[in-house]
N, C-alpha and C positions, 0 to 999 in steps of 0.2 A: 477543587474537590477530584481524585487523583480518579484516574482511570478506570480500577480494578474497586472505586464504591460504586462508581460511576455505575457500570456496569451492573455490578450486582441494584444495582436500585432495583433501575431498571427490567429487569428478566424476573424480580417479585417480584414488580408491575403484574405481566405477564403470567408467570408463573400463580396467583389466588387468583386469573383469569377460564385458566387452566383446569382449576378445582369447580369450576361450575358449569363450565360449556369448554369440551371435549369437537379444535375442529375433521376435522371430518378425511377417511383416510384414503387414496393414502396424502402425507402431508409434507414434508420437506421445508429444511429451518437454511436458512439463506443469511449470513452476513452475523451471523451468531456464535461470538466467540468464549458464551460461557458455558459450560459446565454440566450447572447445577439447569441450566433445558434443557440438556439433554440428554437428562437424568431427568427430568419430564416426563415428557418424548418417549419413552425407551423406543428404539424398535422403528423411528421415525429415518427417515434422509433428511443429511443436509452436505448443505453444498459453503465453500466459501473463499476465498480471491486473495483471500492472504492465507502463507503459512504461519505454522501456532493455532489454529486450533480443531477440530473432535474432526473434520475430513484431511486428507487430500487433496489442496486446493487444483480447480482443471479452470482450464479460458473462458466457460463457457459451462453453466448447471450436464448436468448425467439423469435420464431415465424422466420419468412421466408418463402415462398425463399424470395429477398428480390434481385431488383434488381442494383439499390447501397449498396454501403455499404461507410459510412464517415468515412477514421482512422483519428484517433490523434493520433502522432506517439509518441507509448510508450516510459519509460524512461531506459530498458535494449537493447538489444541483444536478449538477452533468452523472456525475459518479445513481443516485439517484434514479433518473433516466432511464439509466444503462440497466439498473439494475431493475427495473421494475418490467421496461423490455422481456427482459431472462426472464422475469416471474412468467407473463401472461403466455412464454411459449413453451409455457415445457405446461401450464394450467394445464387444465377438462374446460370443459364450452359455460360448463356450469361450473365451476368452480368459484372458488375467494380466497383472496386477498385479506390477510391481517398484517398491517405493516401496523410496528410500533415501537418509541424512541421517548425518550424523555424534553420540554420545553424549553430550556435553554438549547439543543438541537434543531430543533424549529417543527418540527411535530407536530406546535397548529397548524402548523404551515403548512405541512403534508399533503394536504387536500388538494392546497392551488395548484399540483403541481403531478399530480395525478392521470391526468392525458397526454397524450393518447392511446393511452394501453387500460386505462382504471374508468369505472365514474362511481357516484352512484351510494358516493365516502360517507361510512354511518359511525360517527363516537362510539364504542365500545364497552368502555369502560375509561376514567376519569378519576387516578390514583397519588398521589401525591404530586412531584410533580412530571409525573409520565403518563401516555399515554396510548386504547390501541387505537387505532383504524380497522375498519371492515371496506372490501371496495371488490363492484365483480370486475372480472374483465369486460373488456370492448372488443371489435371485429377486428383491428389493425395489429398487427404484427410484426417484428420481426427477428427475426429467426432463428438466425446464426449470428457472432461476431462483427464473423468479412464486415456486415451492413453497419457493424458505431468502425470501421474501419478509418483512420485520419490523416491525413499529407498535410504537416506542415513547413512554412518554412523557418529557418532558423536563422540569426544573423548573433557572431558570436565571433570573440579576441578570434581562432582558433580559426575563421574563414563563417561563410554563409551552406548551409543542413538542413537538403530537405527528410522531416522526421515521421515519423510514421506515433499514431499518438492512442490513446482507448481515452475516452472518458475518465474521471479520478481518479487519472495518473496529476503525480508530485509537475505542476508550473504546465497541467496541458495545451503547450499549444506555445507557450513564451518562456526567454530562458527569467531563470528566476533571480536574485540582488546577489546571491551566497552563489548558486555555482558564476554565474559573471566575476565576479572575485576570484575562487578558483580558476578559471580558463584563462584570464590572466596572466596568474601568478603559476599558470605551469611550470614543474620542474622539468627539463633539461633530458632527455631521455637518447638513446643510439641501440641497435641492432637489440636482436630476437631478447629484448629482456621481459619477464611474466610480472602483468599489469595484475593489479586487481581496480573494477569498480567500484566498490562496499554501498548498500544503496544504490545504484544502478541510475535507477527510472525506468524513463525512455536510451538511454547510451550517451545522452548528449558527452560526457567526460574520459568517456572511450571512444569515442570517434571523432574527439579531438584533440587527444594524444594519439591516433590514432594517425590522423593529417599528422603531427611534427612528427612523426615515426613510423612505416608504414611498418617494418620488423619489425615492431612491440609484439609481447603473443599477450592476450589479452581474453580475461575473465568476468567474468555480468553474473553476480547477483543483491540478488529481492527477494525480499519475501510476500511482496505479490504477482502474482500470476500473469496477470495481464501488462503490467509495467513487461516484465521477463518476453511475451508475446512482442512488442511493440520493439524493444531493445536487438530481441533478436537480428527481427529483419535490420534497426540502421545498420547494427551489427554485425554484421553475415560474420562470420569470419570467428570470432568468439568467442567460445565456450560460456556456454548461461548459465546458473546454478539457483535452484529456488532453495529460503532459508529465513527462519528469526535470528536466528545468531551466527558470530564466526564458526560456532565448533560445528555449524553443518557442512564446515569447507572438509572436515576429516583430518587431515597428516595434507594438505595444500602449502605450499610455501612461495614467497614472491619475494621481486625484486623489490618492487611496489605497489602501497596500498596508497588509492587515490581514495577520498568520500565526501557530499552533502548531506555527511547523517542523517537522520528524521531526529525530528526532537518537539515533533506536536505526534498524538493521540486520537483523531479527532479534531475538538472540540479542544482540551489539555492537552497543557504542556511534557510534552515524557522527557527525557534524556540518558532513559537505560539502555537504546541505541547506544548510543554517542558512547554511555559509560564501558557496554558489551564492547568496546571495538577496540577504546583504547582500553583496556586489563588484556585483551587476549591477541591487540597483533602483533606481536613479539611474538604468537604460538606459530605466526603464520605470515613472519616475514623473513627470510634470507640472512643468512651474513654481511653484515652490509647493506642492509634493507630498509627500506624507510616509510614510512609514513607519514601520509599529507592530508591534511585534512580543512573544510573549509567550518564556522562555528562559528555562531552566534557571542555579541563578545559576555552576553550574561553567564553565557553559560562555565562549570566550570571542574574545564576543561585541563585545566595547572596541577593539579593533586593526582587524581588518574590519571597521566602521564608517565608526571614524577614515579609516580611505583613501581608504573613497568615498565619503563625505557630509560637507558642510561643519560638519551640526551633529548632533548627539547628545545622548541623554542617557538614563539609569532616570526614568521619570518616575510609577512607584511600585516594591514589596519585598514580598520575605514573606519567607518558614524558605525557601522553597525558590525560588521564583522570580523574574525580574527584568522585568519590562517598560521595554522600548525608545524611543525617539519621536529617529527623525533626518527628515535633512529635506536 
């Protein structure tokens, strides 16, 4: 099932529930990209950590206290714990949490992960393959993002780095296999070259390039505001920009674009970010510039690169990944 269809289906479950039970105001919607839900709760505040939703992303929800918080089930248990802490921090003492999601995302087992911030879970509605769970806040709070800041030591082909991370970030505290493959085959750079780390996450790729070339001028780009919060600490000399597509970079041009682009949205495989990178990268490359990225072997990259670049080739590969370079 596509990401859009999944989101529409589970939003319909919640909207059906809202026709008979209106959450007490003021209300905050968290982690939802559904325009239909925003319209159904017109005037309700919203928060999202990723670009592309109804509200401008911020590292921590603002406002409150809210009488109700409606939370879209996050994609990982660690991100769920952080989101629950955020919801708890902005809820009124007698407020209510409404957590919703689909069965194949893990909503059935979600009540097991509500502690220590919520308890007394009640299933409000089960419909199709989705459900809504209501819970009450406990006394425990973690009220700032700093409470969730972690430092991890990471061994990479470019050296050993101590990096800041937050729950729910890609690879959270470990070096994923794709990034390791790219760092093993990093292009050599010299002097003040302009480099974009597209989908930077915590900034591991940028940090590795800086270790190779301290004069490089780096730009970090990601759709997750918490990823950028970490990346700005890990590569403080870099510029950091929030966006969901290369279009958000405006007229900026680079000598080199490096990327381990995302290919999942939640549980679903989604190559839209990769396709956007392949088609739009030439507009953001200086004369003679190049794109180097690591992708799964199954990703249909060749046709997108051929349509956008004058030349492209596989410069390295293993059983799981290929590294493509396009000029």
